N, C-alpha and C positions, 0 to 999 in steps of 0.2 A: 876202823870207823872212828871218826873224830866227833867227840861229844863235847859241846860247849858247857861251860860251867853254868849251872842254873842261876837265875837271878836272885833266888831266896838265900843262896849262900852268902852273897855280898851283904844282904840285909842282916843275916845272923852274925856275920863277922864284924859288922860295923860297931865301933865302940868297945871292942874286946881288946884285951892285952895280948902281947906276943905269945905267952904261954897258952892262954885260952884259945887263940887262933890255931896254934899248932895242934892242940888236942882235937878241936872240932874238925880240922882238915883231915886228921888221921881217921876219925870216924867216917868222914865223907868218902875217903878212898876205900875203906873196908866195905862200906855199903855198896860202892860202885862195883868193886871186884866180886862181891857176892851176887849182885844182879847179873853181871856178865857170866858168872859160872852157871847161873840158871837159864842162860839164853835170853835174858831180858835187858831192858834199857833203864838206867837209873832215872827216876822222875825228878821233878823240880823240888819235891819235898825232901829235905836232907834228913830230918829227924826220924820220920816214919819209914816204913818199909814198903811204900807204894811203888809198884813197877807197872810199866805199860808194855803192850805187845810191840815188837819191832816192825811189824808189817805196817801198822798205822803211822809209826814214826817215819819210815822210809817213804810212804805215800805222801805224807805232808811235805817232806823235803823235795820229792820229785815235782810236786805241784808248784812249790816255791820257785825252784830252778826253771821249770817250764814257763812260768809267767815271766820271769826275768829274760829268758831267751827270746820269747815271743815279742816282747816290747823292744828288745834290741834289734831283732830282724825288721820289725815295723819301722823303727827309727831309720835304719839303713835304707829301707825301701823308699821312705819319704825324702830322705836327703840325697841319696845317690842313685835311686832308681833300681836298686837290686831287688830281685824277686825270685829267690831260689825255689825250685819245684813249683813255681806259680802259686805260692801260698795265698797271695792276696787277690788273685784273678786280675782281669783287666779293669782299670778304672773307668767308670762311666763318664762320658764327656758332658760338659754343661750344655744347656739348650742352644747357646750361641756358638758352641764349638771351641771357645777360647778359655784358657785357664787364667782366671783373674789374679792368681797369686803365683807368679813364676818362681820355681825353686830349682835347686841343683838337680833334683830328680826329674822334673819335667824337661829341663834342658838336656839332660843325658838321653831321655826318651826321644825327644825330637831330633837330636843329632843322630841317634841310631836309625830313626826312620829316614832321615835325609840321606844317610849313607847307604842304607840297605834297600829302600824301595825304588823300583824302576819306574821311569815314565811310561805311560801306556803306549803301546805300539800297535798299529793297525795296518792293514793292507787295503786302502780304499779302492773302490771300483769306479770312482769318479773320473770322467774323461773330459778332454777339452770341449767336446761336443755338448756336454752337459752344462757348460758354463756359457750362458747366452750373453750376447752383446760384447764379445771380446774385441772385435774390430781389429785394429792394427797390433794390439798387444799379443795376439795369438802367434804372430810370426816370431816374436822374440822368445816366447815360451817354447815353440817348436824347436828353436835352436838349442835351448837348454836341454830338452829331451834328447836331441841328437848327440849332445855332449855325453850324456850318461850312457846311452844305448850303444854308441859307436866311438868309444874313447880311443881305441887304437888308431882310428883314422886321423884323429887330431894329434896323437902323440908322434906320428910319423914326421910331421912338420914342426914339432916342438910346441904345439899349442897345449896349454894346460886347462884342466877342468876348472870352471869358475867356483870359487870357494863359497861365495855368498850372493844371494839375490835379495834385493830390498824392494818390496812392493809398497808403494805409497799412493795415497789417494783419499778422497773424502769417505766418510763412513757409509757402508752399505753397498759399495761397488763390487764386492765379492772377492776381496783379497784372500781371506781364509779359504774360500772354495777353490781359488786358483792354486793354493799350496797343495790341497788334496789332489787336485787334477794333475799336477806335476808328478806326484808319487804314483797316482793311478795309471798315468800314461806309461811311466817307466817300469811299473810292476815291482816297486821296491817298498820296503817298510816305511811307514810314516809316523814320526814322533811329533805329537802336538804338545806345545808347552805354552801355557799362559804366563807371560812375563811377570805379571803382578804377583804370581804365587811362587816364584823362584826363591826370593829372599824370605827368611823366617824371622822369628823374634830374636833368635840367637845368632851370634857371629859365626860365620863359616858354613851355615846350612846351605846357602845358595851356591857357594863354590863346590861343595861336596856333591850336590845334585847335578851340577854341570859336568863334573868329572865322570860320574856314573853314566850320565846321558850320552856323552861323546864316546865313552868306552863301549857301551852297548851298540851304538850306531856303527862304529868301526868294525864290530864283530860280524856284520853281514857282508858276505862276499859279493853279493849282487849290488851293494850300495844301499843308501838310505837317504831319506829327506827329513831334516829336522826343521820344524816350523815354529818360530817364535812369534806369538800373537802380541801386538802392541809393544814392540821393542822399546819404545821410548820410556816405558815404565821401569826398565832396568838399565837402559843404555843412554841415559841423559848425559849432557855435557858435564865434564869435570873441570871446574875452574879453581884457580888458586885461592881466590877470595871467597869462595862459597862457604857458608857457615854450616857445613854438614859433617856428620861423623865420618872420620876416615875409614871406618870399617865398612861403610856402605859401598865403598869402591871395590871391595874384594870381589864381588860378583862380576862386575864389568871387566875387571882385570883378568879374571879367570876365563871369561868368554873370549877376550882378546888373545890370551895365551893358547886356548884350545883351537881357535881358528888359524893361528900361526903354526900349530903343530901338525897340520895336515901334511901327509907325505904324498908323493906323486901317484902312489898306487891307491890312495883312498878315493872312494866313490861317494863320499858323504857330501851332500849339498845342504847348506844352511839357507833357509828361506825365512824372511822376516817381514812383518807388515807393520805399518805405522800410519797414523793420520797426521803426524807432525814430524816430517823428516828434518826440519830445521833445528830441532832441539837435540838431535842425536850427537853423540861424541864424534869428533873428527877422526879419532883413531878407529872407529868402527866403520865409517863410510869411505875410508881411503881404499885405494886399489890394493888387492891382496887379501882383503877381508870380504867386504861386500863389493865384488867386482862389477856387478850389474845393478843399476837402479832403474826399475821399470815403474813409470808413473802411470797409474790407471785413472783416467779422467772420467767425468760423467758421461753416460752413454749418449750417442748422437741420436737423431731421429730414427734412423734405420735400426740402430741397436735397441732403442726403446720399443719399436714395433716387434722386434724379435723376442724381447723379454716379455712383453705384454701377451703375445700369442702363446708363449710357453706357459705362463701362469693361467691363461684362460683355458688352455687345453687340460689343465689339471682339475678344473671344476666343470660342472655341467653348464656350459655357456651357449648362448644363441650364436649360431654361425653368421648371423647378419651384423654382429658387432664390428664396427669400423675401427680396427686397431690403428690405422694410419691417422684418423682424426684425433683419437685420444693421445697418440704419441706426440702430436703437435701441441696439444694442451699441456702435456706433462713435461715440458721443456725444463731441464735441470733436475728431474727426478732420477733416482738411482734404482737399482734392481730391488732393494729392500722396500722402497716406497711403493713400487708397483705390486709387489707381492702383498703388501698390506692393503692396498686399494682393492685388488681383486678379492681378497679375503673379506673385506668390508662388504663388497658388492654381493658376494655369495651369502653372507650373513643376512643382509637386507632381503635378498631374494627368498631365503628360507623363512624369514620372519613373516613375509606376506604369503607364505604357502605356495610359492611358485616352483615349478620343476626345473627351470633353467635361469641362468643369470642373463639379464637383458641389458640393452644399451643404457636405459635409464638408471639401472642399478650401478653401472660404472660411474655415471655422472654423480650420483649421490655419494658413492664411495670416495670420489675425488674431493667433493666438498667437505665430507667428514674428515678426511685426512688433513686438509690444509686449514680448515676453519674450525673444526671441532664438531661435537655432537649437536645436532639441531634440537633446540629447546622451544618448540612451537607453543608449548603451554604457557610460556612467559610472555608470548606476543600479545595476549589479551590483556595482560596487566600493564602494558606500556601505554602511557597517554598518547593520543593521536598527534598532539603537537610535537612530541619527541620523535615519533616515527617520521613526521614530515621533515623535521630538522635533519635527521640522519639521511633521509632520501635526498634532500637538497645538497647535503655535504658530499655524498658519493656521486651525485650527478654532476656537481661542479668539477670534481676531479676528473671524471670521465670525459666531459666536454673539453677541458684543457688538454688532456692526453690526445684527444682526436684532432684538435685544432693545431697543436704544435708538432704533430706527427713524431711523437717521442718514440725512442727505441722500446721494443717489447710490445706485447699486446695485452689488452684487458681480457681477463678470463671470466670473472663472475662478479656481480654485485648482489648483495642480499641485505635485507633488513631483519631477517629472522634471527633472534638471539642464538648465538653459538659461543659456548664457553664464557657467558656473561657479557658478550659484546653484541649489541643489537644492530649495528651498521658496519659492514666490512666489504672490502673489495680485494680481489686477487689479480695481480698482474703477472703474466708469464715471464719467466727468466729467459735471458738471451742464451743462445747456443754458445756464443763466444763473447766474453766480456773482458778481454784482455786490454782493450783500448777504450777509455772513456774520455771524451773531450770535455772542454770547459762548457760547451753548449749543452752536452748531454747531462752534465751534473746540474747545471742551472735549470734545465728543463724538468728534472725530477723535483727541484725545489718549487717550480711553478705549479706542477701537478699537485704537490702537497698543499700549497697555499690556496689552490683553487677551491678546496673544501670549505675552510672557514670564511673565505671571501664570499662564496656563494651563499652561505648561511647569513652573512651580514646583510647582503643586498636583498636577497629574496625574502627572508623573514621580515625585514623591515617593511617591505611592500605588502606582504600577505597579512602579517599580524599587527602592523602599525608601529611596533617597537622592535628594537634589536633583541633577538632571542637566540643568541649563539650558545652552543654547548661548550661548557668549560673544558671538558676532557679532550674533545676533538681539536679545539682551538689551541690548547696548551701543547698537545703533542705535535701538532703541525708546526707551530712557531718554534718550538724547541728544536725540531729536526732541521728547520730552515737555518736557524742561527748556527747550529753545530756544523752543518754542511758548508755554509759560506765561510765560516771560520777556517775550516780545513782548506778551502779553495785558496785562501789568502796565505795562511801560515804554513800549511803543509805542502800544498801543491805549487805555491809560488805563482798563482794565476791572477794576481792583481793587475791593475792598469797603470801605465806610466812609471813614476818613481816608486810605486807600491809593489812592483814585481820583486821576486826573489827574496821574500821575507822569511826564509827558512830559519835564519839565525835568531829571530825574535821569539823570546819566550817570556814567561811571567816575570822572571827576574831581570829582564833587559831594562834599558833606560826608559824613562817615562815618555820621552819624545818618540822612540820607535814604537812603543806600545800604542801611543795615540795615533800614529800613522796607520797602524794596522786596524785599530778600532774604527777609524774614520772610513777606511776602505771597505771594511766589512759592512758598516752601516750604509754606505753608498750603494753597494751591490744589493743589499736587502731592499732598499727603497726602490731601486730600479726594477728588480724582479717583482716586487709587490705591485708597483704601478702597472707594469705590463700585464700581470695576471688579472688585476682588477678591471683593466680595460677590456680584456677578452670576455670576462664574465658579464660585464655591463652590456657589451655589444651582442651577446648571445643569451640574454636572460630568457627569452622565449624558449630556446632550445633546452636550457637547463630545467625549466618548468615542465616541459613535455617529458623529458627523460625521468624526472622525479615522479611524475604521475605514473609512468610505466613501472617504475620500481615499487611504488606503493601498491599498485594494482596486482602485480604478479609476484611480489615479495622477493623472488630470486630471478635474476636476469643474466643470461650468458653474455660474453663479450661480443659475439656475433649479433645477438639480438640488440645490444646497445648500439652497435654500429648501424644496424638497419633503422632503428628509431631516429638516430641523428640524420641519416641520409634521407629517409622518407618524411621526417619531421612530423611524426604522429605516433602516439602510444600504441595504437592498434597494430603497429608493425610487428610487435612481439607475437601476437596471436597468428598473424599471417605467416610469419616465418616458421612457427611451430607446426602449422598445418602443412606447409610445404615440406618440411623435414619428415613429417609423418608419412606423407605420400611416397617420398623417396625411399624411406625405410621399408615400407610395405612392398614396394616394387622390388627392392633388393631381396627381401625374404622370399617373395614369390619366384624370382629367378633362381635363387639357390635351391628351392624345393624342386623346381622343374629340372634343374641340372642333376639333382640327386636321383630323381625318377628315371631320367635318361640313362644314367650310369647303371642303375639296377636292371633296366631292360637289356642293355648291352651285355651285361654279365649273364 
């Protein structure tokens, strides 16, 4: 046992001569030996004969060394993530799940998780029949299924399994659901990976996760499907001049290497979805990696009917709902939009204590989806003059749209406040809008200018002074200027020597910019004059339509058309009465058919 020299010895020896120090130290040694012979420990008092029990001495030493070891282990745990025998337990995560102070310990912990945890694997039971509105895309997906299920048939003639399938299209068309359907049809494991979660805070976590993911996928003899959702989050273009950290390229490089590492016997299919195929790296989209690029467009009218019926069957809906009529109205909508609309309709139906979703509920659901929640309570607080101005504005646009026979159809006009806007109109999207002529573009400008011009003319006659709304006027003129500027500078659709002005930009010569500005102003003046002439010649029609909008507050596109054709505001009530009779007759026929079927059974 090692016993340190007590502190009082130094105090006693201080200031003593060599002889005195020697004598005192001799007494100290004699006292210590005597204490040891008695089985005790020499105390700090040198002169006296005080001794203490060794049990308390050993206990104090053990406590001291225990505290030192504990703090040493705690320091190693914080710095390097070491946790022997799980002494410190699992650290609680912060409320937002992120560590605000990254350390070596947290880095090691995350790296360990990235290397050890597997991506969730599932065996979905989704089939192609469960994905409505596939249309022509199904044929391409059936071919992929045949590749996986009958690989030997293709190997005989030297055809290889596609390594990657890229699904692109607007949000909500069902790209993720199609990935599950491919795995479900083939009966193989399905790995779903959100691309935004691959990369972590620390370098190398994304590459390690990809290594583990592909290793697990190759372990399945029957094959597997790996689905990367929103691939553009991790597979963006790598450019030499991009000011990004070079370590961020590790993940995409690893993905490229893994897809190149497929052997001919692998049955792993990589499926990825993206809304922005143009931003993907060219090394990813080349042949040999993503061999097939399937573009999923917005559903056609027949597809929308199929999707709408599918979601209507999932709720208690009236069998008399005309899916074809609403499919025409919902041009440009995707499956997610229709699911939301039907859910809105079911919510509204339940709110009014109805047992089924009716046709009127679908109409309200569409308005809520496109225009926002109805705020009828605010209608009483809006001055009558403001409601009339908004009605004239929307009526002027609708009349211009009817007279120039513009592409697309008017869907709805309303003056009920929705999301803070008291006057609004919806126009149906075209099924195919790949080709827009100069006339089509300028027609849209005329329709937009029809609103403020109608305000200017009609309000001057009705109220005696010009009473235009600043918001509608500013928005309309701003849209007109920007659109005409694109016509000249971007589309090269000027007239005469003003054509092909693609090269003119803000830094070009003053002469070229003046030519462009003169052409833009000329086109704006011509469009404005033509629109104003239309409104002046059809003032009576604009007033009648505005009266109908004010009376009924919300008017459909078909009702607007009937008001213009019959030239009376009461045409709205007449059309609604006719539609109610048709709907009642349809319900009666469906009930009769149901009774006949029951009797036959």
